[in-house]
C-alpha positions as MATLAB code, in Angstrom:
seq = 'MPLPTRPGAASRTAGAALLRHCLRHARPQVLRSVAWAVLRQCSFLALPWLLGLALDAAVRRADPARAAGYAAALCAVALAEYAGMRGWQLWSNLAEARAGAWLRTRLLRSVLENAARPAHRDGGDEGEAAGDLATRAGRDVETVVYWVHGLTTWVVIGTTVLVLVPSLAGLDPALLLVAATTVPVLLLVNRVFPPLYGVRAEALARAHARRSGTVEELLSALLPLRGVGADRLMVARHHRHSADVTRHTLRLGAVSALWEATAFAVPRLAVVAGLLTGGRAALDGRITVGQLTTFVLWMGTVSVAVTAAVARLGDRTDALVAAGRVAAVLDTGATGTVPAPRADRPGPVTGEPVLEVAGLTVTRPGRPPLGPLTLTARPGEWIALTGPTGSGKTTLLRALAGLASAEGSVTLAGHPPHAWPHLTVGLVPEAPLLMRGTVTDNLLLTGDHPPDALARACRTAGLDLALAGLPHGTDTDVGERGRALSGGQRQLVALARALLHDSPVLLLDGVTSALDTGTETEVLRRLRRATAGRVVVFATHSPAVRALADREFALTLPLTEHLHV';
ca = [
      89.329  159.365  107.420;
      90.899  162.794  107.657;
      88.346  165.465  106.974;
      89.394  168.613  105.115;
      88.381  172.133  105.831;
      88.257  175.074  103.446;
      88.599  178.792  103.947;
      85.265  180.537  104.431;
      84.938  181.879  100.868;
      85.968  178.575   99.274;
      83.596  176.676  101.542;
      80.700  178.943  100.577;
      81.536  178.555   96.876;
      81.684  174.764   97.134;
      78.534  174.788   99.256;
      76.632  176.863   96.699;
      77.773  174.496   93.939;
      76.575  171.486   95.906;
      73.200  173.138   96.542;
      72.844  173.629   92.787;
      73.610  169.933   92.233;
      70.961  168.952   94.784;
      68.412  171.197   93.089;
      69.285  169.774   89.678;
      68.648  166.211   90.844;
      65.323  167.170   92.457;
      64.228  169.495   89.638;
      61.220  167.463   88.321;
      59.735  167.191   91.796;
      60.425  170.849   92.583;
      58.722  171.993   89.363;
      55.616  169.951   90.152;
      55.653  171.367   93.650;
      55.831  174.879   92.187;
      52.787  174.297   89.972;
      50.669  173.093   92.878;
      51.968  175.852   95.148;
      50.929  178.548   92.653;
      47.415  177.060   92.575;
      47.311  176.992   96.351;
      48.542  180.560   96.821;
      46.253  182.062   94.186;
      43.325  180.308   95.848;
      44.475  181.422   99.278;
      44.744  185.059   98.185;
      41.337  184.880   96.503;
      39.623  183.957   99.774;
      39.928  187.437  101.420;
      38.770  189.059   98.183;
      35.686  186.812   97.982;
      35.012  187.323  101.678;
      35.078  191.088  101.199;
      32.635  190.809   98.299;
      30.360  188.567  100.374;
      30.363  191.072  103.251;
      29.512  193.935  100.938;
      26.720  191.891   99.359;
      25.245  190.902  102.717;
      25.783  194.101  104.718;
      25.919  196.938  102.250;
      23.536  195.687   99.576;
      21.426  193.409  101.820;
      21.457  190.730   99.097;
      21.368  187.272  100.794;
      21.223  185.391   97.483;
      24.329  187.145   96.221;
      26.071  186.508   99.553;
      25.149  182.803   99.289;
      26.712  182.705   95.831;
      29.919  184.156   97.196;
      29.805  181.598  100.026;
      29.599  178.790   97.455;
      32.515  180.350   95.586;
      34.448  180.484   98.859;
      33.886  176.741   99.333;
      35.065  175.972   95.801;
      38.185  178.119   96.192;
      38.866  176.523   99.587;
      38.785  173.084   97.931;
      41.203  174.331   95.275;
      43.465  175.643   98.031;
      43.354  172.241   99.751;
      44.285  170.446   96.532;
      47.086  172.908   95.879;
      48.466  172.569   99.407;
      48.364  168.783   99.194;
      50.190  168.713   95.861;
      52.692  171.321   97.046;
      53.644  169.382  100.160;
      53.610  166.004   98.406;
      56.063  167.040   95.700;
      58.178  169.087   98.114;
      58.539  165.987  100.287;
      59.478  163.921   97.243;
      62.007  166.568   96.185;
      63.526  166.464   99.667;
      63.670  162.662   99.581;
      65.275  162.579   96.123;
      67.880  165.201   97.004;
      68.615  163.417  100.280;
      69.032  160.044   98.583;
      71.350  161.530   95.952;
      73.441  163.391   98.503;
      73.735  160.460  100.926;
      74.679  158.125   98.077;
      77.420  160.493   96.917;
      78.631  160.958  100.466;
      78.772  157.223  101.125;
      80.536  156.591   97.814;
      83.062  159.303   98.578;
      83.792  157.807  101.990;
      84.146  154.297  100.559;
      86.122  155.127   97.429;
      87.935  158.376   98.159;
      88.900  158.032  101.798;
      92.365  159.547  101.251;
      92.473  163.299  101.750;
      95.488  165.571  101.364;
      94.432  167.927  104.163;
      93.736  167.026  107.757;
      91.329  168.707  110.054;
      92.994  171.456  111.995;
      94.224  169.819  115.128;
      91.629  167.051  114.845;
      92.286  163.473  115.847;
      90.751  160.309  114.447;
      87.980  160.216  117.053;
      86.979  163.778  116.345;
      87.144  163.102  112.606;
      84.759  160.152  113.023;
      82.364  162.299  115.017;
      82.627  165.125  112.511;
      81.914  162.735  109.652;
      78.796  161.519  111.471;
      77.693  165.133  111.942;
      78.212  165.930  108.267;
      76.394  162.788  107.133;
      73.509  163.408  109.537;
      72.859  166.931  110.714;
      74.448  168.699  107.738;
      72.717  166.555  105.111;
      69.371  167.095  106.860;
      69.977  170.847  106.780;
      70.626  170.745  103.032;
      67.543  168.674  102.185;
      65.383  170.874  104.425;
      66.506  173.795  102.269;
      65.433  171.855   99.162;
      62.030  171.234  100.746;
      61.550  174.954  101.380;
      62.551  176.199   97.927;
      58.977  176.311   96.643;
      58.154  178.810   99.374;
      59.993  181.449   97.337;
      57.532  180.912   94.481;
      54.681  181.296   96.963;
      56.208  184.556   98.188;
      56.674  185.754   94.605;
      53.064  184.906   93.770;
      51.947  186.874   96.814;
      53.882  189.926   95.645;
      52.591  189.694   92.061;
      48.983  189.429   93.225;
      48.965  191.850   96.138;
      50.880  194.791   94.630;
      48.249  195.604   91.959;
      45.407  194.526   94.255;
      46.449  196.841   97.100;
      47.043  199.650   94.643;
      43.532  199.084   93.332;
      42.078  199.381   96.823;
      43.988  202.522   97.788;
      47.540  203.615   96.859;
      48.090  204.647  100.492;
      47.570  201.038  101.561;
      50.203  199.882   99.055;
      52.577  202.518  100.421;
      52.083  201.196  103.961;
      52.941  197.666  102.827;
      55.895  198.866  100.722;
      57.551  200.759  103.582;
      58.288  197.477  105.302;
      60.562  196.320  102.451;
      63.682  198.496  103.043;
      63.464  197.876  106.782;
      63.354  194.131  106.215;
      66.190  194.345  103.684;
      68.311  196.045  106.321;
      67.385  193.424  108.907;
      68.289  190.602  106.539;
      71.525  192.312  105.564;
      72.754  192.573  109.140;
      71.772  189.235  110.663;
      72.669  186.457  108.131;
      76.488  186.844  108.303;
      76.440  186.759  112.094;
      74.025  183.838  112.035;
      76.249  181.910  109.608;
      79.375  182.352  111.734;
      77.596  181.112  114.847;
      75.923  178.235  112.981;
      79.323  177.012  111.763;
      80.748  177.282  115.278;
      77.832  175.203  116.575;
      78.413  172.561  113.878;
      82.065  172.253  114.923;
      81.029  171.953  118.575;
      78.588  169.164  117.685;
      81.380  167.392  115.777;
      83.751  167.556  118.745;
      81.107  166.151  121.073;
      80.170  163.403  118.608;
      83.834  162.411  118.377;
      84.106  162.180  122.148;
      80.952  160.059  122.359;
      82.321  157.777  119.643;
      85.604  157.347  121.516;
      83.864  156.803  124.839;
      81.485  154.154  123.497;
      84.094  152.303  121.445;
      86.735  152.176  124.195;
      84.677  152.210  127.393;
      86.030  148.988  128.889;
      89.720  149.697  128.171;
      89.308  153.218  129.529;
      87.562  151.977  132.639;
      90.267  149.383  133.115;
      92.917  152.088  133.494;
      90.686  154.578  135.271;
      90.534  156.940  132.303;
      86.760  156.788  131.824;
      86.264  159.715  134.199;
      88.588  161.858  132.112;
      86.633  160.995  128.966;
      83.330  161.744  130.689;
      84.764  165.073  131.838;
      85.850  165.779  128.260;
      82.325  164.958  127.089;
      80.911  167.379  129.655;
      83.256  170.099  128.402;
      82.240  169.533  124.797;
      78.567  169.411  125.811;
      79.020  172.726  127.586;
      80.527  174.117  124.374;
      77.493  172.872  122.424;
      75.184  174.523  124.950;
      77.121  177.783  124.820;
      77.173  177.903  121.010;
      73.497  176.887  120.858;
      72.548  179.750  123.154;
      74.652  182.196  121.149;
      73.036  181.038  117.918;
      69.605  181.118  119.541;
      70.145  184.689  120.693;
      70.910  185.829  117.152;
      68.023  183.791  115.745;
      65.555  185.140  118.306;
      66.548  188.750  117.722;
      66.464  188.260  113.954;
      63.028  186.618  113.909;
      61.537  188.996  116.486;
      62.682  192.040  114.539;
      61.450  190.633  111.250;
      58.126  189.695  112.881;
      57.567  193.096  114.507;
      58.053  195.139  111.338;
      55.032  193.756  109.404;
      52.917  193.831  112.576;
      53.585  197.539  112.887;
      52.691  197.846  109.212;
      49.331  196.165  109.920;
      48.612  198.734  112.632;
      49.497  201.570  110.267;
      47.358  199.960  107.576;
      44.358  199.758  109.877;
      44.654  203.452  110.655;
      45.008  204.327  106.969;
      42.312  201.907  105.809;
      39.934  202.984  108.563;
      40.135  206.583  107.414;
      39.613  205.496  103.809;
      36.508  203.537  104.839;
      35.145  206.524  106.756;
      35.784  208.754  103.746;
      34.008  206.294  101.495;
      37.062  205.533   99.350;
      36.834  201.834  100.219;
      34.054  199.609  101.529;
      33.925  197.612  104.760;
      34.456  194.454  102.747;
      37.545  195.932  101.081;
      38.922  196.974  104.480;
      38.411  193.398  105.684;
      40.202  192.133  102.586;
      43.098  194.510  103.234;
      43.487  193.419  106.879;
      43.547  189.749  105.876;
      45.986  190.439  103.056;
      48.267  192.295  105.452;
      48.266  189.158  107.585;
      49.379  187.297  104.475;
      52.140  189.867  103.962;
      53.255  189.207  107.528;
      53.298  185.456  106.907;
      55.185  185.942  103.636;
      57.802  188.126  105.302;
      58.204  185.637  108.158;
      58.559  182.809  105.630;
      61.118  184.808  103.658;
      63.146  185.418  106.805;
      62.985  181.717  107.674;
      64.040  180.716  104.161;
      66.959  183.153  104.285;
      68.053  181.525  107.527;
      67.633  178.097  105.924;
      69.862  179.134  103.030;
      72.515  180.430  105.409;
      72.403  177.146  107.318;
      72.383  175.159  104.082;
      75.430  176.989  102.700;
      77.386  176.194  105.857;
      76.222  172.571  105.887;
      76.754  172.076  102.143;
      80.275  173.481  102.415;
      81.066  170.894  105.089;
      79.524  168.064  103.061;
      81.300  169.256   99.904;
      84.626  169.004  101.738;
      84.002  165.275  102.220;
      82.819  164.878   98.643;
      86.026  166.683   97.632;
      84.161  169.041   95.301;
      86.157  171.969   94.068;
      85.091  175.531   93.458;
      83.390  174.360   90.286;
      81.296  171.900   92.237;
      82.494  168.772   90.459;
      80.947  165.743   92.129;
      82.275  162.167   91.800;
      80.530  160.469   88.912;
      78.007  157.670   89.474;
      79.237  154.107   89.359;
      78.141  153.682   85.734;
      80.652  156.346   84.709;
      83.542  154.867   86.640;
      86.222  152.556   85.207;
      85.393  148.882   85.071;
      87.355  146.038   86.644;
      91.114  146.138   86.240;
      92.114  143.912   83.317;
      95.389  142.163   82.606;
      97.706  140.300   84.959;
      97.244  141.923   88.398;
     100.886  142.833   88.990;
     101.272  145.311   91.847;
     104.031  147.826   91.115;
     105.120  150.353   93.734;
     107.732  153.003   92.947;
     109.060  155.436   95.534;
     105.969  155.313   97.758;
     106.553  157.887  100.496;
     104.135  159.026  103.181;
     104.682  162.429  104.766;
     103.619  162.738  108.406;
     103.325  166.161  110.081;
     106.029  166.578  112.700;
     107.526  163.142  112.029;
     110.040  161.720  109.544;
     108.532  160.479  106.256;
     107.900  156.787  105.629;
     109.590  155.195  102.669;
     110.412  155.286   99.913;
     108.989  151.814   99.225;
     109.636  150.205   95.841;
     108.486  146.705   94.943;
     106.913  144.563   92.243;
     104.606  141.754   93.350;
     103.047  139.170   91.048;
      99.991  137.003   91.731;
     100.789  134.305   94.267;
     103.497  136.326   96.016;
     103.403  137.156   99.711;
     105.097  140.378  100.790;
     105.784  141.081  104.466;
     106.208  144.613  105.828;
     107.948  144.219  109.163;
     109.451  146.505  111.744;
     109.053  147.672  115.323;
     105.850  149.188  116.653;
     105.415  152.702  115.310;
     107.639  152.172  112.279;
     104.740  152.846  109.887;
     103.654  149.419  108.638;
      99.940  150.188  108.934;
     100.353  153.615  107.355;
     102.185  152.181  104.337;
      99.529  149.497  103.997;
      96.838  152.195  103.952;
      98.858  154.127  101.373;
      98.959  151.025   99.162;
      95.166  150.860   99.438;
      94.844  154.541   98.539;
      93.553  155.409  102.008;
      96.463  157.646  102.984;
      98.015  160.477  101.004;
     101.414  159.536   99.587;
     103.962  160.492   96.965;
     105.282  158.058   94.402;
     103.240  155.671   92.304;
     101.175  152.552   92.897;
      99.768  150.673   89.903;
      97.918  147.405   89.430;
      98.144  145.891   85.962;
      99.419  149.316   84.893;
      96.390  151.191   86.265;
      96.698  153.901   88.963;
      94.510  153.719   92.109;
      91.888  156.198   90.853;
      91.077  153.719   88.063;
      90.475  150.856   90.493;
      86.955  149.898   91.535;
      86.822  149.734   95.330;
      86.636  145.913   95.242;
      90.087  145.676   93.627;
      91.867  145.789   96.989;
      90.752  143.900  100.076;
      92.068  145.562  103.244;
      91.759  143.821  106.608;
      92.719  146.129  109.506;
      94.217  144.794  112.713;
      91.138  145.871  114.693;
      88.261  145.297  112.233;
      84.781  146.644  112.817;
      81.888  144.192  112.780;
      78.285  145.268  112.448;
      75.484  144.205  114.778;
      74.097  140.845  113.634;
      75.380  137.326  113.090;
      78.704  136.247  111.633;
      76.877  135.390  108.403;
      75.276  138.844  108.311;
      78.733  140.401  108.484;
      80.047  138.169  105.718;
      77.114  139.068  103.474;
      77.913  142.769  103.747;
      80.071  142.165  100.666;
      76.986  141.064   98.714;
      75.000  137.903   98.158;
      77.138  134.783   97.930;
      76.145  131.143   97.406;
      76.482  128.850  100.440;
      79.476  127.019   98.974;
      81.378  130.318   98.530;
      80.605  131.288  102.128;
      81.731  127.893  103.388;
      84.932  128.059  101.326;
      85.831  131.546  102.604;
      85.080  130.552  106.203;
      87.271  127.474  105.950;
      90.144  129.345  104.294;
      90.020  132.018  107.008;
      89.938  129.376  109.746;
      86.519  130.347  111.055;
      85.642  126.676  111.442;
      88.482  126.479  113.978;
      87.816  129.813  115.671;
      84.068  129.231  116.077;
      84.264  125.552  116.947;
      83.424  126.238  120.583;
      80.307  128.267  119.761;
      77.067  126.250  119.477;
      75.576  128.398  116.707;
      78.691  128.676  114.556;
      78.305  131.347  111.879;
      74.807  132.104  113.193;
      76.371  133.481  116.383;
      75.419  137.076  117.162;
      78.597  139.163  117.188;
      77.172  141.848  119.506;
      77.743  145.582  119.388;
      80.808  146.252  117.201;
      81.630  142.537  117.381;
      82.406  142.603  121.103;
      80.760  139.201  121.674;
      83.695  137.664  119.789;
      87.341  137.565  120.754;
      89.908  139.701  118.968;
      91.158  136.719  116.970;
      87.642  135.697  115.958;
      86.891  139.224  114.759;
      90.079  139.217  112.677;
      89.136  135.945  110.994;
      85.593  137.148  110.245;
      87.123  140.204  108.560;
      89.574  137.971  106.667;
      86.736  135.765  105.403;
      84.827  138.873  104.384;
      87.845  140.077  102.369;
      88.258  136.666  100.726;
      84.646  136.843   99.523;
      85.547  139.997   97.581;
      87.744  137.893   95.300;
      90.026  140.939   95.123;
      93.318  140.526   93.214;
      95.184  142.273   96.058;
      94.855  141.495   99.771;
      96.358  143.869  102.332;
      96.416  142.210  105.747;
      97.336  144.220  108.827;
      98.345  141.918  111.665;
      95.531  139.578  110.718;
      96.905  136.704  112.824;
      98.228  138.787  115.719;
      95.494  137.631  118.131;
      95.637  133.921  117.227;
      97.337  131.142  119.119;
     100.310  129.497  117.422;
      98.481  126.367  116.276;
      95.523  128.224  114.788;
      97.818  130.759  113.127;
      99.867  128.016  111.465;
      96.781  126.289  110.062;
      95.162  129.545  108.875;
      98.352  130.603  107.088;
      98.659  127.192  105.439;
      95.109  127.410  104.090;
      95.516  131.047  103.090;
      98.714  130.337  101.179;
      96.974  127.687   99.117;
      93.878  129.857   98.472;
      95.787  132.967   97.346;
      97.813  131.445   94.534;
      96.296  133.979   92.124;
      96.447  137.030   94.389;
      99.032  139.470   95.638;
      99.110  139.439   99.443;
     100.870  142.123  101.481;
     101.154  141.686  105.245;
     101.977  144.220  107.930;
     103.193  141.878  110.614;
     105.440  140.992  113.536;
     104.674  137.278  113.219;
     107.609  134.891  112.671;
     105.175  132.436  111.029;
     104.134  134.996  108.407;
     107.731  136.061  107.830;
     108.735  132.444  107.286;
     106.117  131.988  104.549;
     106.635  135.367  102.854;
     108.432  135.454   99.527;
     110.001  138.817  100.376;
     110.314  140.941  103.467;
     110.669  144.717  103.708;
     111.926  145.737  107.118;
     111.014  149.245  108.256;
     113.245  150.931  110.789;
     112.293  153.420  113.490;
     114.398  156.587  113.070;
     116.495  157.700  116.017;
     114.415  160.871  116.360;
     111.373  158.688  116.926;
     113.172  156.470  119.418;
     113.649  159.572  121.540;
     109.882  160.052  121.735;
     109.103  156.477  122.777;
];
């Protein structure tokens, strides 16, 4: 699936919109987390105050009973802090889980239902696009939900400010001034570093995507590459991309280290200044020893709050970058519109499933366009798209399925593709992907089906013939990506899987290309009988398919393309 990119400003706008959507879906959990976090932070800030009172009672007033009372109060407040921390983390984790589930569901639905994209990745190939998609679905989604988890921290920081500003002023205005002087310095620090951090974080994400794409290509085509001696070139490419990841990681780490170290040093220097100021105030009798102790502990809290604020700012920068990349797959616009849930989508296409194609044309960068293709196919008809290798049969088939951008119109029973549920069209690619498990497991990916439906689909697809030599039949393990089966067996498993959809339109890309003549003839005979109520479009070279097709559309390879062959 081609993955789009957006300009920086548009990406940030779409990313911010997606972050708002995530927050909206996790709002109940976040609000509960906020309530518990406020309890925790108020209790936490009360501990230094009670400790200072206990010290004054024990040391200054020599009142053990009063000190024991403060100690009991400290225990009670500590229990309240524990309860608050537990509730805070529990509901923050649930908010993260809810936002993650919502975002992954939308991402999966977008990939399954909206695979066509008008813009391609800049210079990216299919392998890189697959790796980039994996990065967006994994690393980028995790970055977004981590941001959701940390949102409550801002309430904790706000509570700290609301409590400590009047409290420090009550101890000594000079102490408040010491704490306040750190604010403009930290504002400057956090003004300078985030843009640089964001640029380097995005560069690192792209480097991860390139490496993931190379790994995907290497793993999926290891044997063919090794057979022609190209595996070393792919390994060398992987090393280059890994070196890029290392280089961008170090560059990002350098910015992050300098940012965090600077932000950490500023409040530490403020603590030193506060000790000098508070020490003089204690010597002058303006504050007690207990109050000085309270101030020192509160300044440690200020340091923690500032560090947390810096970390959360970095998280937001990361989340904006990651959300912008995820939003590009979701195809959200600047307004942040997200594809509606399934309940809001159109229902099954009604009426006679007549497939009507008018002027379907696919534009290919640097190559002549494909088409225009115009046809009307009624249930029971077989249409064959034929032509030499490279003439565009597969691309037109993908355009019919709505998986490739095209001009012109495609309707089924008068409905355009965006009104079709994704089960309306069953597409079987020439090189189908099988998941790890048995043949039956792969068939049941389409949903639960009764045994008689499974048996009927397997027989129609010719799996009884293709698996006859295997002792376990449909209980055979297909291996990683289906490699335990032959190419023809994988094609027939995918065909049976498509037949189980009961889709009114079947798009079959070279589905019999790896079969022997006898098996192909029998499979086509069964398929013809079983698809009397469906429209079937083949992309094929097979004479047997062409002989059974009701109509044939021959694609030609333009002369300009012949010159490149």
